[in-house]
MDTraj code that builds the backbone (N, CA, C; nanometers):
import mdtraj as md
import numpy as np

residues = "MET ARG ARG ARG VAL LEU TYR THR GLY ARG VAL GLN GLY VAL GLY PHE ARG VAL THR ALA ARG SER ILE ALA ARG ALA HIS PRO VAL THR GLY TRP VAL ARG ASN GLU PRO ASP GLY SER VAL LEU LEU GLU VAL GLN GLY PRO GLU GLY ALA VAL GLU ALA PHE LEU ALA ASP VAL ARG ARG THR MET GLU GLY SER ILE ARG SER ALA ASP GLN THR THR LEU ASP".split()
xyz = np.array([
    [8.0000, 5.6210, 9.1350],
    [8.0250, 5.7273, 9.2523],
    [7.9218, 5.6498, 9.3581],
    [7.9772, 5.6361, 9.4853],
    [7.9174, 5.6041, 9.6009],
    [7.9323, 5.6843, 9.7247],
    [7.7929, 5.7076, 9.7681],
    [7.7662, 5.8407, 9.8594],
    [7.7042, 5.7973, 9.9848],
    [7.7362, 5.7915, 10.0866],
    [7.6745, 5.7666, 10.2273],
    [7.6209, 5.8998, 10.2974],
    [7.4955, 5.8766, 10.3309],
    [7.4346, 5.9970, 10.3797],
    [7.3722, 5.9708, 10.5315],
    [7.4077, 6.0391, 10.6273],
    [7.3191, 6.0188, 10.7582],
    [7.2219, 6.1247, 10.7744],
    [7.0990, 6.1180, 10.7768],
    [6.9893, 6.1833, 10.8117],
    [6.9517, 6.2005, 10.9327],
    [6.9431, 6.2998, 10.9818],
    [6.8671, 6.3277, 11.1278],
    [6.7470, 6.4166, 11.1051],
    [6.6782, 6.4167, 11.2243],
    [6.5592, 6.4928, 11.2096],
    [6.4462, 6.4122, 11.2746],
    [6.3105, 6.4164, 11.2277],
    [6.2128, 6.3436, 11.2169],
    [6.1990, 6.2528, 11.1138],
    [6.3041, 6.1553, 11.1066],
    [6.3366, 6.0780, 11.0024],
    [6.2947, 5.9183, 11.0196],
    [6.2514, 5.8767, 11.1399],
    [6.2101, 5.7460, 11.1679],
    [6.0524, 5.7580, 11.1865],
    [5.9849, 5.6402, 11.1330],
    [5.8175, 5.6485, 11.1554],
    [5.7723, 5.7336, 11.0918],
    [5.8148, 5.7993, 10.9682],
    [5.7301, 5.8772, 10.8752],
    [5.7442, 5.8334, 10.7205],
    [5.7829, 5.7129, 10.7061],
    [5.8048, 5.6244, 10.5847],
    [5.9232, 5.6605, 10.5191],
    [6.0212, 5.7123, 10.5542],
    [6.1490, 5.7706, 10.4886],
    [6.2062, 5.6503, 10.4076],
    [6.2387, 5.5457, 10.4594],
    [6.2984, 5.4103, 10.3972],
    [6.2066, 5.3821, 10.3001],
    [6.0453, 5.3830, 10.2794],
    [5.9712, 5.3291, 10.1851],
    [5.9783, 5.4424, 10.0653],
    [5.9902, 5.5678, 10.1114],
    [5.9951, 5.6946, 10.0087],
    [6.1265, 5.6611, 9.9370],
    [6.2431, 5.6398, 10.0098],
    [6.3615, 5.6653, 9.9486],
    [6.3850, 5.5280, 9.8451],
    [6.3303, 5.4226, 9.8990],
    [6.3165, 5.2859, 9.8011],
    [6.2297, 5.3238, 9.6695],
    [6.1309, 5.4010, 9.7007],
    [6.0387, 5.4354, 9.5522],
    [6.0943, 5.5346, 9.4784],
    [6.1601, 5.6362, 9.5269],
    [6.2388, 5.7166, 9.4645],
    [6.3386, 5.6678, 9.3852],
    [6.4320, 5.5737, 9.4465],
    [6.5369, 5.5099, 9.3589],
    [6.4962, 5.4375, 9.2677],
    [6.3801, 5.3674, 9.2405],
    [6.3280, 5.2875, 9.1127],
    [6.3154, 5.4087, 9.0147],
    [6.3248, 5.5445, 9.0118],
    [6.3200, 5.6211, 8.8941],
    [6.4707, 5.6539, 8.8522],
    [6.5441, 5.6150, 8.9334],
    [6.7011, 5.6438, 8.8907],
    [6.7837, 5.5005, 8.8875],
    [6.8674, 5.5406, 8.8048],
    [6.9659, 5.4054, 8.7813],
    [7.0781, 5.4067, 8.8752],
    [7.0243, 5.3862, 9.0273],
    [7.1066, 5.3784, 9.1317],
    [7.0852, 5.2503, 9.2234],
    [7.1680, 5.1994, 9.3139],
    [7.1404, 5.0928, 9.3892],
    [7.1835, 5.1291, 9.5075],
    [7.1768, 5.0522, 9.6172],
    [7.1998, 5.0887, 9.7677],
    [7.1190, 5.0165, 9.8544],
    [7.1266, 5.0973, 9.9813],
    [7.0590, 5.0432, 10.0949],
    [7.0287, 5.1653, 10.1742],
    [6.9169, 5.1259, 10.2851],
    [6.8809, 5.2569, 10.3771],
    [6.8269, 5.1863, 10.5132],
    [6.8733, 5.2337, 10.6015],
    [6.8426, 5.1684, 10.7339],
    [6.8162, 5.2679, 10.8528],
    [6.7294, 5.2384, 10.9340],
    [6.7200, 5.2936, 11.0622],
    [6.8419, 5.2833, 11.1657],
    [6.8708, 5.3863, 11.2326],
    [7.0004, 5.3721, 11.3290],
    [6.9493, 5.3786, 11.4712],
    [7.0089, 5.3051, 11.5525],
    [6.9558, 5.3066, 11.7049],
    [6.9229, 5.4473, 11.7576],
    [6.9894, 5.5425, 11.7107],
    [6.9849, 5.6916, 11.7714],
    [6.8662, 5.7722, 11.7068],
    [6.8188, 5.6890, 11.6284],
    [6.6809, 5.7802, 11.5453],
    [6.7307, 5.8450, 11.4176],
    [6.8525, 5.8263, 11.3651],
    [6.8772, 5.8701, 11.2570],
    [6.8352, 5.7666, 11.1381],
    [6.8758, 5.8082, 11.0287],
    [6.8503, 5.7122, 10.8873],
    [6.9945, 5.7042, 10.8228],
    [7.0511, 5.5971, 10.8026],
    [7.1659, 5.5937, 10.7110],
    [7.1329, 5.5400, 10.5801],
    [7.1669, 5.5972, 10.4845],
    [7.1401, 5.5623, 10.3315],
    [7.2786, 5.5656, 10.2399],
    [7.3074, 5.4578, 10.1760],
    [7.4128, 5.4642, 10.1177],
    [7.3711, 5.4360, 9.9377],
    [7.4246, 5.4881, 9.8352],
    [7.3576, 5.4845, 9.7186],
    [7.4899, 5.4956, 9.6124],
    [7.4515, 5.4147, 9.5064],
    [7.5622, 5.4218, 9.4173],
    [7.5293, 5.3940, 9.2680],
    [7.6008, 5.4658, 9.1828],
    [7.5631, 5.4657, 9.0385],
    [7.6398, 5.5878, 8.9905],
    [7.6020, 5.6238, 8.8555],
    [7.6631, 5.7349, 8.7959],
    [7.6450, 5.8626, 8.8624],
    [7.7299, 5.9345, 8.8840],
    [7.7465, 6.0921, 8.9381],
    [7.6190, 6.1580, 8.9269],
    [7.5653, 6.1732, 8.8159],
    [7.4271, 6.2607, 8.7785],
    [7.3184, 6.1801, 8.8430],
    [7.3254, 6.0603, 8.8193],
    [7.1966, 5.9881, 8.8695],
    [7.1932, 5.9707, 9.0328],
    [7.3081, 5.9870, 9.1146],
    [7.3035, 5.9796, 9.2732],
    [7.2689, 6.1078, 9.2928],
    [7.3325, 6.2274, 9.2228],
    [7.2880, 6.3501, 9.2714],
    [7.1465, 6.3801, 9.2482],
    [7.0775, 6.3455, 9.1396],
    [6.9507, 6.3651, 9.1294],
    [6.8671, 6.2759, 9.2049],
    [6.9059, 6.1656, 9.2605],
    [6.8298, 6.0818, 9.3570],
    [6.8310, 6.1579, 9.4942],
    [6.9493, 6.1841, 9.5251],
    [6.9637, 6.2504, 9.6573],
    [6.8550, 6.3943, 9.6478],
    [6.8584, 6.4535, 9.5492],
    [6.7886, 6.5754, 9.5467],
    [6.6410, 6.5366, 9.5591],
    [6.5757, 6.4271, 9.5050],
    [6.4750, 6.4064, 9.5007],
    [6.4197, 6.3658, 9.6490],
    [6.5124, 6.2677, 9.6942],
    [6.4868, 6.2431, 9.8311],
    [6.4708, 6.3694, 9.9416],
    [6.5765, 6.4587, 9.9271],
    [6.5961, 6.5959, 9.9981],
    [6.4444, 6.6673, 9.9730],
    [6.4015, 6.6790, 9.8436],
    [6.2681, 6.7639, 9.8146],
    [6.1772, 6.6736, 9.8704],
    [6.1409, 6.5310, 9.8868],
    [6.0133, 6.4803, 9.8997],
    [6.0155, 6.4616, 10.0559],
    [6.1183, 6.4554, 10.1294],
    [6.1418, 6.4536, 10.2801],
    [6.1780, 6.5668, 10.3414],
    [6.1933, 6.6832, 10.2834],
    [6.2423, 6.8169, 10.3439],
    [6.1940, 6.8483, 10.4976],
    [6.0527, 6.8265, 10.4855],
    [6.0020, 6.8487, 10.6136],
    [6.0368, 6.7678, 10.7170],
    [6.0858, 6.6424, 10.7023],
    [6.1164, 6.5749, 10.7975],
    [6.2716, 6.5786, 10.8329],
    [6.3661, 6.6025, 10.7498],
    [6.5269, 6.6120, 10.7638],
    [6.5624, 6.7371, 10.8366],
    [6.6324, 6.7167, 10.9132],
    [6.7243, 6.8469, 10.9952],
    [6.8542, 6.8531, 10.9477],
    [6.8934, 6.7287, 10.9200],
    [7.0405, 6.7417, 10.8392],
    [7.0642, 6.6092, 10.7550],
    [7.1512, 6.6580, 10.6603],
    [7.2047, 6.5316, 10.5872],
    [7.3421, 6.5370, 10.5682],
    [7.4110, 6.4567, 10.6523],
    [7.5626, 6.4791, 10.6616],
    [7.6210, 6.3555, 10.5557],
    [7.6816, 6.4045, 10.4152],
    [7.7142, 6.3365, 10.3121],
    [7.8766, 6.3002, 10.3113],
    [7.9125, 6.1492, 10.2701],
    [8.0417, 6.1340, 10.2529],
    [8.0468, 6.0450, 10.1166],
    [8.1368, 6.1098, 10.0427],
    [8.1554, 6.0296, 9.9240],
    [8.2777, 5.9133, 9.9389],
    [8.2229, 5.7979, 9.8882],
    [8.2809, 5.6761, 9.9317],
    [8.3881, 5.6203, 9.8080],
    [8.3550, 5.6571, 9.6768],
    [8.4427, 5.6207, 9.5928],
    [8.4745, 5.7461, 9.5098],
])
top = md.Topology()
chain = top.add_chain()
for i, resn in enumerate(residues, 1):
    res = top.add_residue(resn, chain, resSeq=i)
    for name in ("N", "CA", "C"):
        top.add_atom(name, md.element.get_by_symbol(name[0]), res)
traj = md.Trajectory(xyz[None], top)
């Protein structure tokens, strides 16, 4: 499964990308994360469905104070 998530809120300058990378190491997933010019963060993750869901839940829990919205699209 592959999922793309656009995070908005105070997600740049708060260690979001580093945190997402660190969380990913605990899950059997691959992907990337980048800052967008509009101040959002775009993340793409792929792996087994359960692992992708668990990873995204961990990102949400860890960064909940910074995230205003997380618009998800399933790509595969």
